[in-house]
C-alpha positions in Angstrom: 0.0 0.0 0.0 1.1 3.5 -0.7 0.7 6.5 1.5 -1.0 8.4 -1.4 -3.6 5.7 -1.7 -4.4 5.9 2.0 -4.7 9.7 1.7 -7.1 9.2 -1.2 -9.2 6.8 0.9 -9.4 9.4 3.7 -10.6 12.1 1.3 -13.2 9.9 -0.4 -14.7 9.0 3.0 -14.4 12.5 4.5 -15.9 14.3 1.5 -18.5 11.7 0.7 -17.5 10.4 -2.7 -15.0 10.1 -5.6 -16.0 13.4 -7.2 -15.7 15.5 -4.1 -12.4 13.9 -3.2 -11.0 14.6 -6.6 -11.9 18.3 -6.2 -10.2 18.5 -2.9 -7.1 16.7 -4.1 -6.9 18.6 -7.4 -7.0 15.3 -9.3 -9.2 13.8 -12.0 -12.0 11.5 -11.0 -10.3 8.8 -13.1 -7.1 9.2 -11.1 -9.0 8.9 -7.8 -11.0 5.9 -9.0 -7.7 4.2 -10.2 -6.1 4.8 -6.9 -8.9 3.2 -5.0 -9.0 0.3 -7.3 -5.3 -0.3 -6.8 -5.8 -0.1 -3.0 -8.5 -2.7 -3.1 -6.4 -4.9 -5.3 -3.5 -4.6 -2.8 -5.9 -5.2 0.2 -7.4 -8.2 -1.5 -10.9 -7.3 -0.4 -13.5 -4.7 -1.4 -13.2 -1.5 0.6 -15.9 0.7 -0.8 -19.6 0.3 -1.4 -20.6 2.3 -4.5 -24.0 4.0 -4.2 -26.0 6.3 -6.4 -25.1 9.1 -4.0 -21.6 8.9 -2.6 -19.9 5.8 -1.2 -19.9 3.7 1.9 -17.3 1.4 3.5 -17.3 -2.4 3.9 -16.2 -3.8 7.2 -12.7 -4.2 5.9 -12.8 -0.6 4.7 -13.8 0.6 8.2 -10.8 -1.2 9.6 -8.4 0.2 7.1 -9.8 3.7 7.5 -8.9 3.6 11.2 -5.4 2.7 10.3 -5.2 5.2 7.5 -6.2 8.0 9.9 -3.5 7.0 12.4 -0.9 6.7 9.7 -1.8 10.1 8.1 -1.6 11.8 11.5 1.7 10.2 12.3 3.2 11.5 9.0 1.9 15.0 9.7 3.3 14.8 13.3 6.6 13.7 12.0 6.8 16.8 9.8 5.7 19.0 12.7 8.1 17.4 15.1 11.0 18.3 12.8 9.8 21.8 12.4 9.3 22.4 16.1 12.6 20.7 17.0 14.2 23.2 14.6 12.7 26.1 16.6 9.7 26.9 14.3 6.4 27.9 15.9 4.3 25.7 13.6 2.1 22.6 13.5 -1.0 21.7 15.5 -2.3 20.2 18.8 -5.6 18.3 19.0 -7.0 17.9 22.5 -10.0 16.3 24.1 -11.0 17.3 27.6 -13.7 16.4 30.1 -16.1 19.3 31.0 -14.7 19.4 34.5 -11.3 20.5 33.1 -13.0 22.9 30.6 -14.4 24.8 33.6 -11.3 24.6 35.8 -7.9 24.0 34.2 -8.2 24.5 30.5 -8.2 28.3 30.4 -5.0 28.8 32.4 -3.3 25.9 30.7 -4.1 27.4 27.2 -2.8 30.8 28.2 0.4 29.3 29.5 0.9 27.3 26.3 0.3 30.4 24.2 3.2 32.2 25.9 5.6 29.8 24.2 3.7 28.6 21.1 1.8 31.5 19.6 1.3 30.1 16.0 0.6 26.4 16.6 -3.0 25.6 15.7 -5.0 24.2 18.7 -8.3 22.4 18.3 -10.2 21.2 21.3 -13.3 18.9 21.7 -15.2 18.6 24.9 -16.7 15.4 26.1 -16.8 12.5 28.4 -14.6 9.4 27.9 -17.1 7.7 25.5 -16.7 10.6 23.0 -13.0 11.4 23.5 -11.3 8.0 23.7 -12.4 6.7 20.3 -10.8 9.8 18.7 -7.6 9.2 20.5 -7.6 5.6 19.2 -8.0 6.6 15.6 -5.4 9.4 15.8 -7.7 12.4 15.4 -6.7 13.5 18.9 -3.2 13.8 20.3 -4.1 14.1 24.0 -7.2 13.2 26.0 -7.8 14.4 29.6 -10.7 12.5 31.0 -12.3 11.2 34.2 -11.0 7.7 35.0 -13.5 4.9 34.2 -11.8 1.6 33.7 -14.9 0.2 32.1 -14.3 2.5 29.1 -10.6 1.6 28.6 -8.8 -1.5 27.4 -5.9 -2.8 29.5 -2.7 -0.9 28.8 -4.2 0.7 25.7 -2.8 4.2 26.3 0.0 5.9 28.1 -1.8 7.2 31.2 -0.9 9.4 34.2 -3.1 10.8 36.9 -3.2 14.6 36.9 -5.9 15.5 39.4 -7.9 13.9 42.2 -10.8 15.9 43.7 -13.6 15.2 46.2 -17.2 15.2 45.0 -20.3 16.4 46.7 -24.1 15.7 46.5 -25.6 18.9 45.2 -29.0 20.6 44.5 -30.3 24.1 43.8 -30.2 26.7 46.5 -33.5 26.7 48.4 -34.2 23.0 47.6 -36.6 21.5 50.2 -34.2 18.6 50.9 -31.6 20.9 52.3 -33.5 21.1 55.6 -33.5 17.3 56.2 -31.1 15.6 53.7 -31.7 12.0 54.8 -30.8 9.2 52.4 -34.5 8.3 52.0 -35.3 12.0 51.2 -32.5 12.2 48.6 -33.6 9.0 47.0 -37.1 10.2 46.5 -36.0 12.9 44.0 -34.9 12.6 40.4 -31.1 12.5 39.9 -29.2 14.1 37.0 -26.0 12.3 36.1 -23.5 12.5 33.2 -23.9 9.7 30.6 -22.4 6.3 31.4 -22.4 2.8 30.0 -25.5 0.7 30.4 -26.1 -0.3 34.1 -23.3 2.0 35.4 -25.7 4.5 37.0 -27.6 1.8 38.9 -24.3 0.3 40.2 -22.9 3.8 41.1 -26.1 4.8 43.1 -26.4 1.3 44.7 -22.8 1.7 46.0 -23.5 5.3 47.2 -26.6 4.2 49.1 -25.2 0.9 50.4 -25.3 0.8 54.2 -27.9 3.5 54.5 -30.7 1.0 55.0 -32.7 2.4 52.1 -33.2 2.0 48.4 -31.2 4.1 45.9 -32.9 6.6 43.6 -34.9 5.0 40.8 -35.2 8.0 38.5 -32.1 9.1 36.6 -31.7 11.6 33.8 -28.4 11.1 31.9 -27.3 14.4 30.3 -24.2 16.5 29.5 -22.6 18.7 32.1 -24.1 22.1 31.1 -27.5 20.6 30.6 -27.2 19.0 34.1 -26.5 22.4 35.6 -29.5 23.9 33.9 -31.8 21.2 35.1 -30.4 21.5 38.7 -31.0 25.2 38.8 -34.6 24.9 37.5 -35.9 21.8 39.2 -35.7 19.7 42.3 -33.2 17.2 40.8 -30.1 16.0 42.7 -26.7 15.4 41.3 -23.0 14.7 42.1 -20.4 17.4 41.4 -16.7 17.8 41.7 -16.2 20.1 44.7 -13.9 22.6 42.8 -16.8 23.5 40.5 -19.0 24.7 43.3 -18.7 28.5 43.3 -17.8 28.6 39.6 -19.9 31.1 37.6 -21.4 28.2 35.6 -22.5 26.5 38.8 -24.3 29.6 40.1 -27.4 28.6 42.2 -26.1 25.1 42.8 -25.0 24.2 46.4 -23.6 21.2 48.2 -25.9 19.3 50.5 -24.4 19.3 53.9 -24.8 16.7 56.7 -25.7 13.8 54.5 -24.7 10.3 55.2 -23.8 9.8 51.5 -20.1 10.0 50.6 -19.4 10.1 46.8 -16.0 8.7 45.7 -13.4 11.2 44.5 -13.1 12.0 40.8 -9.8 11.1 39.3 -8.6 12.7 36.0 -6.2 10.9 33.6 -4.0 12.3 30.9 -4.0 9.8 28.0 -1.8 9.6 24.9 -1.5 7.0 22.2 1.5 4.7 22.8 2.3 4.4 19.1 2.2 8.2 18.4 5.0 10.2 20.1 3.9 13.7 21.0 5.4 16.7 19.2 7.2 19.3 21.4 4.1 21.5 21.2 1.8 18.7 22.3 4.2 17.7 25.0 4.2 21.2 26.3 0.4 21.5 26.3 0.2 18.3 28.3 2.8 19.8 30.7 0.8 23.0 31.1 -2.4 21.1 31.7 -0.9 18.7 34.2 0.8 21.6 36.0 -2.4 23.6 36.3 -4.2 20.5 37.6 -1.5 20.0 40.2 -2.0 23.5 41.5 -5.7 23.0 41.7 -5.3 19.8 43.7 -2.8 21.4 46.1 -5.1 24.4 46.5 -8.0 22.1 47.4 
């Protein structure tokens, strides 16, 4: 297989067909078609499903696409590594972060990074592990900073280091009726808002939280993203679990910790993940350093 053929495959998939890929690559449709035919001959299996509108991928095509993305990113990173090692302020860093870090460490880390690398392109996606980790796997992210959840990770799949550990609190809106008498039974009677998790994970988490209280855990759970959860908490009687450093943050206005409850949520632990087969460029390494250093300050301040 040739690198150029893999690049053509990427363009065909990303732009939805042979014609669009040819435009983007400044090639003729015949040249793109020939490149894909040669790639399928080399692979020994069909890769594309030709349709009246655009193309799809066979199962083999999907597997090769994941490898092609990783290879393409590695080639780009090799060029950027050489430029940055030579002192040039160029290249890109692609980062995925959990919402907790978006609201706490990301801003200071980005400002610190920009003091050294002013021209390097930075792209950031926000999301929980289920959204971020697949992009780290296929090479479309260089770094992922996520809350630890072993159920979402394969053993020894990534280079991993802990960058922050913080306590969590049971929370509700200011003025919530449960604040006056926050017994486990009272808390369990309300609807809970929790960030998305694998099937069955919420039930297990709440069962562990309420174990030993002598009562049943909550039965009503609304899975939703962080900002949506904050909105629901402010405008309803829902209950949730929050990292303690977020309380008092502008985005958490109107949300307070429930004191004197027998429930003790486990700490949240954040991990910095990188792909073991993709060495970081100097710029990406420095961004990781900035993020980890800001997290260390937050932890020590807590």
